[in-house]
Phi, psi and omega in degrees: 000137179259123181274159172303149177291159181295130181283352180265299183261357179067020177297132174236016176276112183299339178292340179259019180236126180238135179287125175273308180192174172248130180249104186049046178074002175265125183286131170263125190247144170257118173276112182283348180287315181242358178064059170231166176240139182203172179272126182284348171227154180282118180295141176278333180273122184249138176288157177244125181255076184256188182298319179301321178298312185286332180293344177294335190260049174240030178285157178308322179294327179291322179294314179297319180295319180298318179293318178300317182292320179298318179291322178298314180296316181298318179299315180293318182294320180297331178285336186260331189219148176283321176218153184198160177236130186249141167245125172267122180272114181075075188288338178058244182286349176080001188290318179294319177298321177299316179294324174304312181297318180295333177275002178082017180272137175284109186213146172221170184227171175228137185214139186281331185276119183298313181297324177294316179301314181299318180295317182292324176293317185287312188275323186247354181058042181269149176271097184235128177273132177274105181187152162293145184304317184290348180255002180298141187267000182291150176216129175053045185249338191242150175273334183211133170255126177252132181220119177246116175053055174236316188300330180291346177275354179271126174290336177237086184297340175298326179298320176299312184295320180295321177295315178301318180297321181294320185278345182275147167284170180236121000282153177215171187232145175240120177256118181248136170231117191204157177304147184245114182299335179289352177258014190269016181055050180070034180061044177297123180302340180271000178305141189295336177278351168269319182269071180273171183300319170256134188297340185242030177290310187265098187276323182217114182253127187265165167237179177298318180297317179297321178296321178299317179297313182296318179296313180301318184290338187243010173086032175241161169230142180276122181248351178201138181216136179216125179274138179242084188296329180304324181251007179062038187223176170222157172245144179211144173247126182242145179257129176273111180208146185295333183278350184300321183287353180271358184297142180267091181269162184282015175216157182249150176291130180276113184269001183286000000 
């Protein structure tokens, strides 16, 4: 059987693909070339990110986490810029965006679910654009894009990175918080970021190496990285700059 090529490094050599497990007969593959996990076939069953999905994430732990992340982003941004405008990609429950606003930060968000957008506007008075992130029409408008647990929902994570680059000013920053394949207990099929509420939520799970490949291919450079083993995730701050893609890394982008 021939699997889909890796969406991160574009590897299509089957010798660099190892089967992790089958999810409802769809193979989840480990690309050993860039160390990411992805689906080797395109799932026919698609998750729905509606209001019911997002209302699940208003637990006390979610509120505390949203405040911690807002403060973390503000601390990093304050070190880099005197003033800035933030876009949150995929606001979900809206809590981090709410904390940004309470901290006096100029921030808005983008969210795919219409009912979620309406609720966040009505209940929290948040400035949220109704759109899939990759379809947002903004260009060169933001100093920082903040994204928590969104890029792994993209079957083509390069599309996410290209969109972030388009909406950012130059120089601009991308803050990513996403599952870390290096925390997966050797790619255990029972790992919680594999066993999500919908079986096909997490389409492409990165590692630090995979992020380096993705950043290089799309014109970013990683300037800060922190693993959060408690949640099996990592945080990273990337710089959008034209020279980032000129870096001489120990691997080449596969154009095949």
